[in-house]
PDB file of N, CA, C and O in Angstrom:
ATOM      1  N   UNK A   1       0.847  -1.168   0.000  1.00  0.00           N
ATOM      2  CA  UNK A   1       0.000   0.000   0.000  1.00  0.00           C
ATOM      3  C   UNK A   1       0.901   1.243   0.000  1.00  0.00           C
ATOM      4  O   UNK A   1       1.818   1.381   0.810  1.00  0.00           O
ATOM      5  N   UNK A   2       0.611   2.094  -0.901  1.00  0.00           N
ATOM      6  CA  UNK A   2       1.404   3.316  -0.906  1.00  0.00           C
ATOM      7  C   UNK A   2       0.647   4.446  -0.216  1.00  0.00           C
ATOM      8  O   UNK A   2      -0.543   4.326   0.075  1.00  0.00           O
ATOM      9  N   UNK A   3       1.330   5.506   0.032  1.00  0.00           N
ATOM     10  CA  UNK A   3       0.834   6.622   0.828  1.00  0.00           C
ATOM     11  C   UNK A   3      -0.358   7.310   0.161  1.00  0.00           C
ATOM     12  O   UNK A   3      -1.287   7.731   0.849  1.00  0.00           O
ATOM     13  N   UNK A   4      -0.344   7.427  -1.141  1.00  0.00           N
ATOM     14  CA  UNK A   4      -1.440   8.090  -1.856  1.00  0.00           C
ATOM     15  C   UNK A   4      -2.742   7.300  -1.732  1.00  0.00           C
ATOM     16  O   UNK A   4      -3.817   7.883  -1.588  1.00  0.00           O
ATOM     17  N   UNK A   5      -2.643   6.007  -1.788  1.00  0.00           N
ATOM     18  CA  UNK A   5      -3.837   5.156  -1.652  1.00  0.00           C
ATOM     19  C   UNK A   5      -4.475   5.336  -0.272  1.00  0.00           C
ATOM     20  O   UNK A   5      -5.695   5.457  -0.160  1.00  0.00           O
ATOM     21  N   UNK A   6      -3.651   5.354   0.768  1.00  0.00           N
ATOM     22  CA  UNK A   6      -4.146   5.520   2.141  1.00  0.00           C
ATOM     23  C   UNK A   6      -4.749   6.907   2.309  1.00  0.00           C
ATOM     24  O   UNK A   6      -5.809   7.039   2.921  1.00  0.00           O
ATOM     25  N   UNK A   7      -4.101   7.949   1.782  1.00  0.00           N
ATOM     26  CA  UNK A   7      -4.636   9.301   1.912  1.00  0.00           C
ATOM     27  C   UNK A   7      -5.947   9.466   1.138  1.00  0.00           C
ATOM     28  O   UNK A   7      -6.814  10.237   1.548  1.00  0.00           O
ATOM     29  N   UNK A   8      -6.092   8.760   0.044  1.00  0.00           N
ATOM     30  CA  UNK A   8      -7.297   8.879  -0.781  1.00  0.00           C
ATOM     31  C   UNK A   8      -8.503   8.259  -0.083  1.00  0.00           C
ATOM     32  O   UNK A   8      -9.587   8.842  -0.113  1.00  0.00           O
ATOM     33  N   UNK A   9      -8.345   7.086   0.549  1.00  0.00           N
ATOM     34  CA  UNK A   9      -9.470   6.363   1.123  1.00  0.00           C
ATOM     35  C   UNK A   9      -9.589   6.487   2.649  1.00  0.00           C
ATOM     36  O   UNK A   9     -10.519   5.923   3.227  1.00  0.00           O
ATOM     37  N   UNK A  10      -8.694   7.192   3.306  1.00  0.00           N
ATOM     38  CA  UNK A  10      -8.748   7.340   4.766  1.00  0.00           C
ATOM     39  C   UNK A  10     -10.010   8.072   5.234  1.00  0.00           C
ATOM     40  O   UNK A  10     -10.614   7.628   6.211  1.00  0.00           O
ATOM     41  N   UNK A  11     -10.445   9.169   4.593  1.00  0.00           N
ATOM     42  CA  UNK A  11     -11.671   9.829   5.068  1.00  0.00           C
ATOM     43  C   UNK A  11     -12.908   8.926   4.979  1.00  0.00           C
ATOM     44  O   UNK A  11     -13.754   8.940   5.873  1.00  0.00           O
ATOM     45  N   UNK A  12     -13.006   8.162   3.928  1.00  0.00           N
ATOM     46  CA  UNK A  12     -14.144   7.253   3.780  1.00  0.00           C
ATOM     47  C   UNK A  12     -14.097   6.162   4.841  1.00  0.00           C
ATOM     48  O   UNK A  12     -15.127   5.766   5.387  1.00  0.00           O
ATOM     49  N   UNK A  13     -12.915   5.691   5.122  1.00  0.00           N
ATOM     50  CA  UNK A  13     -12.750   4.671   6.150  1.00  0.00           C
ATOM     51  C   UNK A  13     -13.108   5.222   7.528  1.00  0.00           C
ATOM     52  O   UNK A  13     -13.757   4.534   8.317  1.00  0.00           O
ATOM     53  N   UNK A  14     -12.699   6.441   7.823  1.00  0.00           N
ATOM     54  CA  UNK A  14     -13.011   7.076   9.107  1.00  0.00           C
ATOM     55  C   UNK A  14     -14.519   7.290   9.225  1.00  0.00           C
ATOM     56  O   UNK A  14     -15.090   7.046  10.288  1.00  0.00           O
ATOM     57  N   UNK A  15     -15.165   7.736   8.167  1.00  0.00           N
ATOM     58  CA  UNK A  15     -16.620   7.940   8.178  1.00  0.00           C
ATOM     59  C   UNK A  15     -17.322   6.598   8.374  1.00  0.00           C
ATOM     60  O   UNK A  15     -18.291   6.509   9.128  1.00  0.00           O
ATOM     61  N   UNK A  16     -16.853   5.584   7.721  1.00  0.00           N
ATOM     62  CA  UNK A  16     -17.447   4.246   7.871  1.00  0.00           C
ATOM     63  C   UNK A  16     -17.345   3.739   9.302  1.00  0.00           C
ATOM     64  O   UNK A  16     -18.321   3.226   9.850  1.00  0.00           O
ATOM     65  N   UNK A  17     -16.201   3.874   9.896  1.00  0.00           N
ATOM     66  CA  UNK A  17     -16.004   3.436  11.287  1.00  0.00           C
ATOM     67  C   UNK A  17     -16.860   4.273  12.235  1.00  0.00           C
ATOM     68  O   UNK A  17     -17.442   3.739  13.179  1.00  0.00           O
ATOM     69  N   UNK A  18     -16.941   5.583  11.988  1.00  0.00           N
ATOM     70  CA  UNK A  18     -17.760   6.460  12.836  1.00  0.00           C
ATOM     71  C   UNK A  18     -19.238   6.051  12.756  1.00  0.00           C
ATOM     72  O   UNK A  18     -19.925   6.029  13.777  1.00  0.00           O
ATOM     73  N   UNK A  19     -19.727   5.730  11.566  1.00  0.00           N
ATOM     74  CA  UNK A  19     -21.123   5.294  11.415  1.00  0.00           C
ATOM     75  C   UNK A  19     -21.385   3.978  12.132  1.00  0.00           C
ATOM     76  O   UNK A  19     -22.450   3.784  12.719  1.00  0.00           O
ATOM     77  N   UNK A  20     -20.427   3.091  12.083  1.00  0.00           N
ATOM     78  CA  UNK A  20     -20.574   1.809  12.777  1.00  0.00           C
ATOM     79  C   UNK A  20     -20.722   2.026  14.273  1.00  0.00           C
ATOM     80  O   UNK A  20     -21.569   1.399  14.910  1.00  0.00           O
ATOM     81  N   UNK A  21     -19.902   2.912  14.845  1.00  0.00           N
ATOM     82  CA  UNK A  21     -19.997   3.170  16.281  1.00  0.00           C
ATOM     83  C   UNK A  21     -21.221   4.014  16.634  1.00  0.00           C
ATOM     84  O   UNK A  21     -21.820   3.823  17.693  1.00  0.00           O
ATOM     85  N   UNK A  22     -21.594   4.940  15.762  1.00  0.00           N
ATOM     86  CA  UNK A  22     -22.719   5.820  16.051  1.00  0.00           C
ATOM     87  C   UNK A  22     -24.040   5.057  16.059  1.00  0.00           C
ATOM     88  O   UNK A  22     -24.877   5.282  16.933  1.00  0.00           O
ATOM     89  N   UNK A  23     -24.234   4.174  15.113  1.00  0.00           N
ATOM     90  CA  UNK A  23     -25.496   3.439  15.007  1.00  0.00           C
ATOM     91  C   UNK A  23     -25.454   2.070  15.674  1.00  0.00           C
ATOM     92  O   UNK A  23     -26.391   1.284  15.534  1.00  0.00           O
ATOM     93  N   UNK A  24     -24.394   1.786  16.384  1.00  0.00           N
ATOM     94  CA  UNK A  24     -24.242   0.522  17.114  1.00  0.00           C
ATOM     95  C   UNK A  24     -24.556  -0.687  16.229  1.00  0.00           C
ATOM     96  O   UNK A  24     -25.381  -1.526  16.589  1.00  0.00           O
ATOM     97  N   UNK A  25     -23.919  -0.768  15.116  1.00  0.00           N
ATOM     98  CA  UNK A  25     -24.163  -1.866  14.187  1.00  0.00           C
ATOM     99  C   UNK A  25     -23.656  -3.191  14.718  1.00  0.00           C
ATOM    100  O   UNK A  25     -24.161  -4.250  14.345  1.00  0.00           O
ATOM    101  N   UNK A  26     -22.665  -3.136  15.586  1.00  0.00           N
ATOM    102  CA  UNK A  26     -22.160  -4.354  16.203  1.00  0.00           C
ATOM    103  C   UNK A  26     -22.541  -4.328  17.674  1.00  0.00           C
ATOM    104  O   UNK A  26     -22.285  -3.347  18.373  1.00  0.00           O
ATOM    105  N   UNK A  27     -23.143  -5.393  18.130  1.00  0.00           N
ATOM    106  CA  UNK A  27     -23.609  -5.450  19.511  1.00  0.00           C
ATOM    107  C   UNK A  27     -22.554  -6.147  20.374  1.00  0.00           C
ATOM    108  O   UNK A  27     -21.891  -7.092  19.945  1.00  0.00           O
ATOM    109  N   UNK A  28     -22.427  -5.647  21.598  1.00  0.00           N
ATOM    110  CA  UNK A  28     -21.497  -6.280  22.525  1.00  0.00           C
ATOM    111  C   UNK A  28     -22.204  -7.438  23.223  1.00  0.00           C
ATOM    112  O   UNK A  28     -23.432  -7.436  23.312  1.00  0.00           O
ATOM    113  N   UNK A  29     -21.476  -8.407  23.709  1.00  0.00           N
ATOM    114  CA  UNK A  29     -22.110  -9.528  24.408  1.00  0.00           C
ATOM    115  C   UNK A  29     -22.904  -9.086  25.644  1.00  0.00           C
ATOM    116  O   UNK A  29     -23.913  -9.705  25.982  1.00  0.00           O
ATOM    117  N   UNK A  30     -22.462  -8.030  26.313  1.00  0.00           N
ATOM    118  CA  UNK A  30     -23.181  -7.544  27.488  1.00  0.00           C
ATOM    119  C   UNK A  30     -24.554  -7.009  27.107  1.00  0.00           C
ATOM    120  O   UNK A  30     -25.548  -7.302  27.770  1.00  0.00           O
ATOM    121  N   UNK A  31     -24.604  -6.214  26.023  1.00  0.00           N
ATOM    122  CA  UNK A  31     -25.881  -5.679  25.564  1.00  0.00           C
ATOM    123  C   UNK A  31     -26.795  -6.805  25.085  1.00  0.00           C
ATOM    124  O   UNK A  31     -28.005  -6.778  25.315  1.00  0.00           O
ATOM    125  N   UNK A  32     -26.210  -7.775  24.428  1.00  0.00           N
ATOM    126  CA  UNK A  32     -27.001  -8.906  23.944  1.00  0.00           C
ATOM    127  C   UNK A  32     -27.581  -9.702  25.109  1.00  0.00           C
ATOM    128  O   UNK A  32     -28.743 -10.107  25.059  1.00  0.00           O
ATOM    129  N   UNK A  33     -26.803  -9.928  26.140  1.00  0.00           N
ATOM    130  CA  UNK A  33     -27.277 -10.646  27.321  1.00  0.00           C
ATOM    131  C   UNK A  33     -28.368  -9.855  28.034  1.00  0.00           C
ATOM    132  O   UNK A  33     -29.361 -10.428  28.483  1.00  0.00           O
ATOM    133  N   UNK A  34     -28.186  -8.542  28.137  1.00  0.00           N
ATOM    134  CA  UNK A  34     -29.191  -7.687  28.775  1.00  0.00           C
ATOM    135  C   UNK A  34     -30.519  -7.748  28.000  1.00  0.00           C
ATOM    136  O   UNK A  34     -31.585  -7.885  28.602  1.00  0.00           O
ATOM    137  N   UNK A  35     -30.451  -7.649  26.694  1.00  0.00           N
ATOM    138  CA  UNK A  35     -31.655  -7.729  25.864  1.00  0.00           C
ATOM    139  C   UNK A  35     -32.302  -9.102  25.982  1.00  0.00           C
ATOM    140  O   UNK A  35     -33.527  -9.212  26.024  1.00  0.00           O
ATOM    141  N   UNK A  36     -31.495 -10.136  26.034  1.00  0.00           N
ATOM    142  CA  UNK A  36     -32.007 -11.494  26.179  1.00  0.00           C
ATOM    143  C   UNK A  36     -32.767 -11.644  27.489  1.00  0.00           C
ATOM    144  O   UNK A  36     -33.843 -12.243  27.509  1.00  0.00           O
ATOM    145  N   UNK A  37     -32.231 -11.114  28.578  1.00  0.00           N
ATOM    146  CA  UNK A  37     -32.900 -11.175  29.884  1.00  0.00           C
ATOM    147  C   UNK A  37     -34.212 -10.400  29.866  1.00  0.00           C
ATOM    148  O   UNK A  37     -35.200 -10.847  30.448  1.00  0.00           O
ATOM    149  N   UNK A  38     -34.235  -9.239  29.201  1.00  0.00           N
ATOM    150  CA  UNK A  38     -35.466  -8.461  29.098  1.00  0.00           C
ATOM    151  C   UNK A  38     -36.545  -9.234  28.349  1.00  0.00           C
ATOM    152  O   UNK A  38     -37.708  -9.246  28.752  1.00  0.00           O
ATOM    153  N   UNK A  39     -36.153  -9.868  27.270  1.00  0.00           N
ATOM    154  CA  UNK A  39     -37.112 -10.641  26.472  1.00  0.00           C
ATOM    155  C   UNK A  39     -37.648 -11.809  27.291  1.00  0.00           C
ATOM    156  O   UNK A  39     -38.850 -12.075  27.267  1.00  0.00           O
ATOM    157  N   UNK A  40     -36.787 -12.505  28.008  1.00  0.00           N
ATOM    158  CA  UNK A  40     -37.230 -13.628  28.833  1.00  0.00           C
ATOM    159  C   UNK A  40     -38.180 -13.191  29.938  1.00  0.00           C
ATOM    160  O   UNK A  40     -39.151 -13.891  30.226  1.00  0.00           O
ATOM    161  N   UNK A  41     -37.920 -12.049  30.562  1.00  0.00           N
ATOM    162  CA  UNK A  41     -38.815 -11.578  31.622  1.00  0.00           C
ATOM    163  C   UNK A  41     -40.162 -11.168  31.061  1.00  0.00           C
ATOM    164  O   UNK A  41     -41.189 -11.433  31.686  1.00  0.00           O
ATOM    165  N   UNK A  42     -40.187 -10.529  29.899  1.00  0.00           N
ATOM    166  CA  UNK A  42     -41.455 -10.156  29.273  1.00  0.00           C
ATOM    167  C   UNK A  42     -42.256 -11.392  28.874  1.00  0.00           C
ATOM    168  O   UNK A  42     -43.475 -11.427  29.044  1.00  0.00           O
ATOM    169  N   UNK A  43     -41.585 -12.386  28.352  1.00  0.00           N
ATOM    170  CA  UNK A  43     -42.265 -13.612  27.943  1.00  0.00           C
ATOM    171  C   UNK A  43     -42.823 -14.343  29.154  1.00  0.00           C
ATOM    172  O   UNK A  43     -43.934 -14.871  29.098  1.00  0.00           O
ATOM    173  N   UNK A  44     -42.069 -14.382  30.247  1.00  0.00           N
ATOM    174  CA  UNK A  44     -42.548 -15.087  31.441  1.00  0.00           C
ATOM    175  C   UNK A  44     -43.751 -14.389  32.058  1.00  0.00           C
ATOM    176  O   UNK A  44     -44.567 -15.040  32.712  1.00  0.00           O
ATOM    177  N   UNK A  45     -43.880 -13.087  31.868  1.00  0.00           N
ATOM    178  CA  UNK A  45     -45.037 -12.368  32.385  1.00  0.00           C
ATOM    179  C   UNK A  45     -46.269 -12.563  31.515  1.00  0.00           C
ATOM    180  O   UNK A  45     -47.390 -12.506  32.020  1.00  0.00           O
ATOM    181  N   UNK A  46     -46.088 -12.790  30.234  1.00  0.00           N
ATOM    182  CA  UNK A  46     -47.224 -12.864  29.308  1.00  0.00           C
ATOM    183  C   UNK A  46     -47.682 -14.308  29.085  1.00  0.00           C
ATOM    184  O   UNK A  46     -48.881 -14.583  29.105  1.00  0.00           O
ATOM    185  N   UNK A  47     -46.758 -15.211  28.877  1.00  0.00           N
ATOM    186  CA  UNK A  47     -47.097 -16.577  28.494  1.00  0.00           C
ATOM    187  C   UNK A  47     -46.891 -17.554  29.659  1.00  0.00           C
ATOM    188  O   UNK A  47     -46.173 -17.263  30.616  1.00  0.00           O
ATOM    189  N   UNK A  48     -47.540 -18.720  29.553  1.00  0.00           N
ATOM    190  CA  UNK A  48     -47.356 -19.761  30.556  1.00  0.00           C
ATOM    191  C   UNK A  48     -46.437 -20.831  29.993  1.00  0.00           C
ATOM    192  O   UNK A  48     -46.211 -20.905  28.785  1.00  0.00           O
ATOM    193  N   UNK A  49     -45.910 -21.657  30.885  1.00  0.00           N
ATOM    194  CA  UNK A  49     -45.021 -22.719  30.435  1.00  0.00           C
ATOM    195  C   UNK A  49     -45.832 -23.904  29.928  1.00  0.00           C
ATOM    196  O   UNK A  49     -47.048 -23.970  30.113  1.00  0.00           O
ATOM    197  N   UNK A  50     -45.149 -24.820  29.297  1.00  0.00           N
ATOM    198  CA  UNK A  50     -45.811 -25.995  28.739  1.00  0.00           C
ATOM    199  C   UNK A  50     -46.384 -26.879  29.845  1.00  0.00           C
ATOM    200  O   UNK A  50     -47.466 -27.442  29.679  1.00  0.00           O
ATOM    201  N   UNK A  51     -45.681 -27.011  30.967  1.00  0.00           N
ATOM    202  CA  UNK A  51     -46.178 -27.832  32.073  1.00  0.00           C
ATOM    203  C   UNK A  51     -47.407 -27.190  32.712  1.00  0.00           C
ATOM    204  O   UNK A  51     -48.346 -27.895  33.083  1.00  0.00           O
ATOM    205  N   UNK A  52     -47.414 -25.853  32.848  1.00  0.00           N
ATOM    206  CA  UNK A  52     -48.591 -25.170  33.382  1.00  0.00           C
ATOM    207  C   UNK A  52     -49.788 -25.358  32.461  1.00  0.00           C
ATOM    208  O   UNK A  52     -50.915 -25.546  32.921  1.00  0.00           O
ATOM    209  N   UNK A  53     -49.534 -25.307  31.160  1.00  0.00           N
ATOM    210  CA  UNK A  53     -50.611 -25.509  30.195  1.00  0.00           C
ATOM    211  C   UNK A  53     -51.162 -26.924  30.297  1.00  0.00           C
ATOM    212  O   UNK A  53     -52.372 -27.129  30.202  1.00  0.00           O
ATOM    213  N   UNK A  54     -50.277 -27.906  30.489  1.00  0.00           N
ATOM    214  CA  UNK A  54     -50.720 -29.292  30.632  1.00  0.00           C
ATOM    215  C   UNK A  54     -51.600 -29.475  31.854  1.00  0.00           C
ATOM    216  O   UNK A  54     -52.629 -30.146  31.781  1.00  0.00           O
ATOM    217  N   UNK A  55     -51.210 -28.887  32.978  1.00  0.00           N
ATOM    218  CA  UNK A  55     -52.027 -29.018  34.187  1.00  0.00           C
ATOM    219  C   UNK A  55     -53.351 -28.271  34.025  1.00  0.00           C
ATOM    220  O   UNK A  55     -54.387 -28.735  34.502  1.00  0.00           O
ATOM    221  N   UNK A  56     -53.322 -27.131  33.362  1.00  0.00           N
ATOM    222  CA  UNK A  56     -54.556 -26.389  33.097  1.00  0.00           C
ATOM    223  C   UNK A  56     -55.489 -27.191  32.195  1.00  0.00           C
ATOM    224  O   UNK A  56     -56.705 -27.190  32.386  1.00  0.00           O
ATOM    225  N   UNK A  57     -54.917 -27.866  31.225  1.00  0.00           N
ATOM    226  CA  UNK A  57     -55.705 -28.698  30.309  1.00  0.00           C
ATOM    227  C   UNK A  57     -56.352 -29.866  31.058  1.00  0.00           C
ATOM    228  O   UNK A  57     -57.503 -30.219  30.799  1.00  0.00           O
ATOM    229  N   UNK A  58     -55.600 -30.459  31.989  1.00  0.00           N
ATOM    230  CA  UNK A  58     -56.155 -31.548  32.805  1.00  0.00           C
ATOM    231  C   UNK A  58     -57.302 -31.044  33.685  1.00  0.00           C
ATOM    232  O   UNK A  58     -58.322 -31.718  33.823  1.00  0.00           O
ATOM    233  N   UNK A  59     -57.136 -29.869  34.272  1.00  0.00           N
ATOM    234  CA  UNK A  59     -58.194 -29.299  35.094  1.00  0.00           C
ATOM    235  C   UNK A  59     -59.452 -29.043  34.267  1.00  0.00           C
ATOM    236  O   UNK A  59     -60.564 -29.310  34.723  1.00  0.00           O
ATOM    237  N   UNK A  60     -59.276 -28.530  33.065  1.00  0.00           N
ATOM    238  CA  UNK A  60     -60.432 -28.299  32.200  1.00  0.00           C
ATOM    239  C   UNK A  60     -61.116 -29.606  31.820  1.00  0.00           C
ATOM    240  O   UNK A  60     -62.343 -29.663  31.732  1.00  0.00           O
ATOM    241  N   UNK A  61     -60.332 -30.654  31.594  1.00  0.00           N
ATOM    242  CA  UNK A  61     -60.917 -31.950  31.268  1.00  0.00           C
ATOM    243  C   UNK A  61     -61.717 -32.480  32.457  1.00  0.00           C
ATOM    244  O   UNK A  61     -62.802 -33.034  32.277  1.00  0.00           O
ATOM    245  N   UNK A  62     -61.182 -32.311  33.683  1.00  0.00           N
ATOM    246  CA  UNK A  62     -61.910 -32.746  34.877  1.00  0.00           C
ATOM    247  C   UNK A  62     -63.195 -31.944  35.068  1.00  0.00           C
ATOM    248  O   UNK A  62     -64.231 -32.508  35.420  1.00  0.00           O
ATOM    249  N   UNK A  63     -63.135 -30.650  34.841  1.00  0.00           N
ATOM    250  CA  UNK A  63     -64.332 -29.811  34.957  1.00  0.00           C
ATOM    251  C   UNK A  63     -65.363 -30.229  33.924  1.00  0.00           C
ATOM    252  O   UNK A  63     -66.556 -30.283  34.220  1.00  0.00           O
ATOM    253  N   UNK A  64     -64.913 -30.524  32.724  1.00  0.00           N
ATOM    254  CA  UNK A  64     -65.827 -30.951  31.664  1.00  0.00           C
ATOM    255  C   UNK A  64     -66.501 -32.272  32.031  1.00  0.00           C
ATOM    256  O   UNK A  64     -67.698 -32.437  31.795  1.00  0.00           O
ATOM    257  N   UNK A  65     -65.747 -33.219  32.608  1.00  0.00           N
ATOM    258  CA  UNK A  65     -66.330 -34.489  33.039  1.00  0.00           C
ATOM    259  C   UNK A  65     -67.381 -34.268  34.123  1.00  0.00           C
ATOM    260  O   UNK A  65     -68.442 -34.891  34.098  1.00  0.00           O
ATOM    261  N   UNK A  66     -67.086 -33.380  35.075  1.00  0.00           N
ATOM    262  CA  UNK A  66     -68.032 -33.106  36.158  1.00  0.00           C
ATOM    263  C   UNK A  66     -69.295 -32.434  35.629  1.00  0.00           C
ATOM    264  O   UNK A  66     -70.396 -32.747  36.083  1.00  0.00           O
ATOM    265  N   UNK A  67     -69.151 -31.527  34.690  1.00  0.00           N
ATOM    266  CA  UNK A  67     -70.326 -30.883  34.096  1.00  0.00           C
ATOM    267  C   UNK A  67     -71.159 -31.907  33.341  1.00  0.00           C
ATOM    268  O   UNK A  67     -72.388 -31.869  33.399  1.00  0.00           O
ATOM    269  N   UNK A  68     -70.509 -32.817  32.635  1.00  0.00           N
ATOM    270  CA  UNK A  68     -71.237 -33.875  31.932  1.00  0.00           C
ATOM    271  C   UNK A  68     -72.006 -34.759  32.914  1.00  0.00           C
ATOM    272  O   UNK A  68     -73.140 -35.148  32.636  1.00  0.00           O
ATOM    273  N   UNK A  69     -71.402 -35.080  34.057  1.00  0.00           N
ATOM    274  CA  UNK A  69     -72.081 -35.882  35.072  1.00  0.00           C
ATOM    275  C   UNK A  69     -73.303 -35.141  35.621  1.00  0.00           C
ATOM    276  O   UNK A  69     -74.366 -35.736  35.797  1.00  0.00           O
ATOM    277  N   UNK A  70     -73.145 -33.844  35.890  1.00  0.00           N
ATOM    278  CA  UNK A  70     -74.269 -33.046  36.384  1.00  0.00           C
ATOM    279  C   UNK A  70     -75.369 -32.988  35.335  1.00  0.00           C
ATOM    280  O   UNK A  70     -76.549 -33.111  35.663  1.00  0.00           O
ATOM    281  N   UNK A  71     -74.996 -32.804  34.095  1.00  0.00           N
ATOM    282  CA  UNK A  71     -75.970 -32.763  33.007  1.00  0.00           C
ATOM    283  C   UNK A  71     -76.714 -34.087  32.897  1.00  0.00           C
ATOM    284  O   UNK A  71     -77.937 -34.101  32.758  1.00  0.00           O
ATOM    285  N   UNK A  72     -75.985 -35.198  32.956  1.00  0.00           N
ATOM    286  CA  UNK A  72     -76.625 -36.519  32.895  1.00  0.00           C
ATOM    287  C   UNK A  72     -77.555 -36.735  34.081  1.00  0.00           C
ATOM    288  O   UNK A  72     -78.641 -37.294  33.928  1.00  0.00           O
ATOM    289  N   UNK A  73     -77.136 -36.296  35.257  1.00  0.00           N
ATOM    290  CA  UNK A  73     -77.984 -36.440  36.450  1.00  0.00           C
ATOM    291  C   UNK A  73     -79.270 -35.638  36.287  1.00  0.00           C
ATOM    292  O   UNK A  73     -80.352 -36.124  36.617  1.00  0.00           O
ATOM    293  N   UNK A  74     -79.157 -34.425  35.786  1.00  0.00           N
ATOM    294  CA  UNK A  74     -80.348 -33.605  35.573  1.00  0.00           C
ATOM    295  C   UNK A  74     -81.274 -34.219  34.531  1.00  0.00           C
ATOM    296  O   UNK A  74     -82.494 -34.189  34.698  1.00  0.00           O
ATOM    297  N   UNK A  75     -80.727 -34.763  33.483  1.00  0.00           N
ATOM    298  CA  UNK A  75     -81.542 -35.408  32.445  1.00  0.00           C
ATOM    299  C   UNK A  75     -82.250 -36.627  33.023  1.00  0.00           C
ATOM    300  O   UNK A  75     -83.431 -36.844  32.755  1.00  0.00           O
ATOM    301  N   UNK A  76     -81.530 -37.428  33.821  1.00  0.00           N
ATOM    302  CA  UNK A  76     -82.145 -38.606  34.435  1.00  0.00           C
ATOM    303  C   UNK A  76     -83.258 -38.212  35.406  1.00  0.00           C
ATOM    304  O   UNK A  76     -84.316 -38.841  35.414  1.00  0.00           O
ATOM    305  N   UNK A  77     -83.038 -37.190  36.215  1.00  0.00           N
ATOM    306  CA  UNK A  77     -84.063 -36.731  37.150  1.00  0.00           C
ATOM    307  C   UNK A  77     -85.285 -36.205  36.409  1.00  0.00           C
ATOM    308  O   UNK A  77     -86.423 -36.435  36.817  1.00  0.00           O
ATOM    309  N   UNK A  78     -85.034 -35.511  35.337  1.00  0.00           N
ATOM    310  CA  UNK A  78     -86.135 -34.966  34.548  1.00  0.00           C
ATOM    311  C   UNK A  78     -86.935 -36.070  33.889  1.00  0.00           C
ATOM    312  O   UNK A  78     -88.162 -35.998  33.818  1.00  0.00           O
ATOM    313  N   UNK A  79     -86.249 -37.087  33.409  1.00  0.00           N
ATOM    314  CA  UNK A  79     -86.966 -38.190  32.755  1.00  0.00           C
ATOM    315  C   UNK A  79     -87.734 -39.028  33.780  1.00  0.00           C
ATOM    316  O   UNK A  79     -88.769 -39.607  33.450  1.00  0.00           O
ATOM    317  N   UNK A  80     -87.240 -39.100  35.014  1.00  0.00           N
ATOM    318  CA  UNK A  80     -87.955 -39.820  36.082  1.00  0.00           C
ATOM    319  C   UNK A  80     -89.247 -39.113  36.449  1.00  0.00           C
ATOM    320  O   UNK A  80     -90.258 -39.754  36.734  1.00  0.00           O
ATOM    321  N   UNK A  81     -89.206 -37.760  36.439  1.00  0.00           N
ATOM    322  CA  UNK A  81     -90.393 -36.997  36.809  1.00  0.00           C
ATOM    323  C   UNK A  81     -91.398 -36.908  35.672  1.00  0.00           C
ATOM    324  O   UNK A  81     -92.504 -36.409  35.878  1.00  0.00           O
ATOM    325  N   UNK A  82     -91.055 -37.367  34.502  1.00  0.00           N
ATOM    326  CA  UNK A  82     -91.976 -37.360  33.380  1.00  0.00           C
ATOM    327  C   UNK A  82     -91.861 -36.145  32.478  1.00  0.00           C
ATOM    328  O   UNK A  82     -92.679 -35.970  31.575  1.00  0.00           O
ATOM    329  N   UNK A  83     -90.879 -35.315  32.700  1.00  0.00           N
ATOM    330  CA  UNK A  83     -90.666 -34.160  31.824  1.00  0.00           C
ATOM    331  C   UNK A  83     -89.765 -34.572  30.683  1.00  0.00           C
ATOM    332  O   UNK A  83     -88.757 -35.248  30.885  1.00  0.00           O
ATOM    333  N   UNK A  84     -90.130 -34.163  29.491  1.00  0.00           N
ATOM    334  CA  UNK A  84     -89.294 -34.472  28.318  1.00  0.00           C
ATOM    335  C   UNK A  84     -88.926 -33.243  27.592  1.00  0.00           C
ATOM    336  O   UNK A  84     -88.227 -33.309  26.581  1.00  0.00           O
TER     337      UNK A  84
END
């Protein structure tokens, strides 16, 4: 590399490096970890885990079975009394 080549492209190189630092085009591992923790905390506040969903699904199935039993009992009582 000769001196003229460096002098010709040095301002463009300096502007390029300044833009990279100004707009934070490269992220540091600390910033990435901080953003990752923020995303995880937001997700944990909004969504439930798979195991919680499974237990909730089981509870709904049990409630549905109990409602079906109550419905069947009411139908049987109604048919015994002669109401159709």
